[in-house]
C-alpha positions as CSV (number, residue, x, y, z in Angstrom):
1,X,22.3,-70.5,84.2
2,X,22.0,-68.1,87.1
3,X,22.0,-69.6,90.6
4,X,19.0,-69.1,92.9
5,X,20.9,-66.5,94.9
6,X,21.7,-64.5,91.8
7,X,18.2,-64.7,90.6
8,X,16.9,-63.6,94.0
9,X,19.2,-60.6,94.1
10,X,18.3,-59.6,90.6
11,X,14.6,-59.7,91.5
12,X,15.1,-57.8,94.7
13,X,17.1,-55.0,93.0
14,X,14.5,-54.7,90.3
15,X,11.7,-54.6,92.9
16,X,13.4,-51.9,95.0
17,X,14.0,-49.6,92.0
18,X,10.9,-50.1,89.9
19,X,9.3,-46.8,89.2
20,X,12.0,-44.7,90.9
21,X,14.6,-44.2,88.2
22,X,14.5,-42.6,84.8
23,X,12.6,-44.3,82.0
24,X,14.5,-45.1,78.9
25,X,14.4,-47.0,75.6
26,X,17.0,-49.4,74.3
27,X,16.8,-49.7,70.5
28,X,18.5,-52.6,68.7
29,X,18.8,-52.1,65.0
30,X,17.6,-55.1,63.1
31,X,20.0,-57.6,61.7
32,X,21.3,-56.6,58.3
33,X,21.6,-58.7,55.2
34,X,23.5,-57.8,52.1
35,X,22.1,-57.4,48.6
36,X,23.7,-58.8,45.4
37,X,26.1,-55.9,45.4
38,X,27.2,-56.4,49.0
39,X,25.3,-53.3,50.2
40,X,23.6,-53.6,53.6
41,X,19.8,-54.1,53.7
42,X,18.6,-52.8,57.1
43,X,16.3,-54.8,59.1
44,X,13.5,-53.7,61.5
45,X,14.7,-52.3,64.8
46,X,13.5,-53.8,68.1
47,X,12.9,-51.6,71.2
48,X,13.0,-52.4,74.9
49,X,11.9,-50.3,77.8
50,X,14.2,-49.9,80.8
51,X,14.7,-47.9,84.0
52,X,18.1,-46.5,84.9
53,X,20.4,-43.6,85.5
54,X,22.4,-41.4,83.2
55,X,25.5,-39.7,84.6
56,X,29.0,-38.7,83.8
57,X,32.0,-40.9,84.5
58,X,34.3,-39.9,87.4
59,X,37.0,-37.7,85.8
60,X,40.0,-39.7,87.3
61,X,38.4,-43.0,86.4
62,X,37.7,-41.8,82.8
63,X,41.2,-40.6,82.4
64,X,42.7,-43.8,83.7
65,X,40.4,-46.0,81.6
66,X,40.9,-43.9,78.4
67,X,37.2,-42.9,78.3
68,X,36.5,-39.8,76.1
69,X,35.2,-36.9,78.2
70,X,32.1,-36.7,76.0
71,X,31.0,-40.2,76.8
72,X,28.4,-40.8,79.5
73,X,27.5,-43.7,81.8
74,X,24.1,-45.3,81.7
75,X,23.2,-47.7,84.5
76,X,20.3,-50.1,83.7
77,X,18.4,-52.2,86.2
78,X,18.6,-55.6,84.4
79,X,15.5,-57.1,86.0
80,X,13.4,-54.3,84.5
81,X,14.4,-55.0,80.9
82,X,13.7,-58.1,78.8
83,X,17.1,-58.3,77.2
84,X,20.7,-57.7,77.9
85,X,22.3,-54.6,76.2
86,X,24.9,-55.1,73.5
87,X,27.6,-53.0,72.0
88,X,26.2,-50.7,69.3
89,X,22.7,-50.8,70.8
90,X,21.1,-47.3,71.0
91,X,19.8,-45.8,74.2
92,X,17.3,-43.0,74.7
93,X,17.4,-41.5,78.1
94,X,16.6,-37.9,79.3
95,X,15.5,-37.0,75.7
96,X,18.9,-37.8,74.1
97,X,20.0,-40.7,72.0
98,X,23.3,-42.5,72.7
99,X,25.1,-45.5,71.2
100,X,26.6,-48.1,73.4
101,X,30.4,-48.0,72.9
102,X,31.1,-50.6,75.6
103,X,29.4,-52.7,78.3
104,X,31.6,-51.5,81.2
105,X,30.3,-53.7,84.0
106,X,27.7,-56.4,84.7
107,X,27.6,-57.1,88.4
108,X,28.0,-60.7,89.7
109,X,24.3,-61.2,90.2
110,X,23.5,-59.7,86.8
111,X,21.2,-57.2,88.4
112,X,22.7,-54.1,86.7
113,X,24.5,-53.1,83.6
114,X,26.8,-50.1,83.3
115,X,27.2,-48.9,79.7
116,X,29.6,-46.5,78.2
117,X,27.8,-44.4,75.5
118,X,28.3,-41.6,73.2
119,X,25.7,-39.1,71.8
120,X,24.2,-39.7,68.4
121,X,21.5,-38.2,66.3
122,X,17.9,-39.5,66.6
123,X,18.1,-42.8,64.6
124,X,14.3,-43.1,64.2
C-alpha cells in the first residue's frame, strides 16, 4: 500500500501534467484459454487511456543497456491511467502501435512509468 506521501506526489504529478502531454491508448489483450487441441482462444482486449511522452533512448544509455536502436521510450503519467502497464501490453501513441518489451522504471512514488517498446502492426 502506498504511503500518504507517495499518494500525494502521484496526485500532484498527475494534476501538473493533465492535458499537456500526448494522448495515448494502452491495449491489454484479453486472457487466453486453450481449446481441446491446446490452441489459444483469444479473449477480449481491454483499453486504457493515458497521457505521456514518446521519445528515443539516449544512445549511450541504450548501448550500455543492450536496448535495440529501433526501440522507443514511452513515459506514462501513472495517475492519469487506471492500471499499471505490463510487459506485452500494446501502446498507441503518435499514431503508431508499439508493444511493451520491458517496464524500464517506476519511480519511487509510482507517479510515472517508463516503458521500452518496439513497433508493431495495428493489432485491432
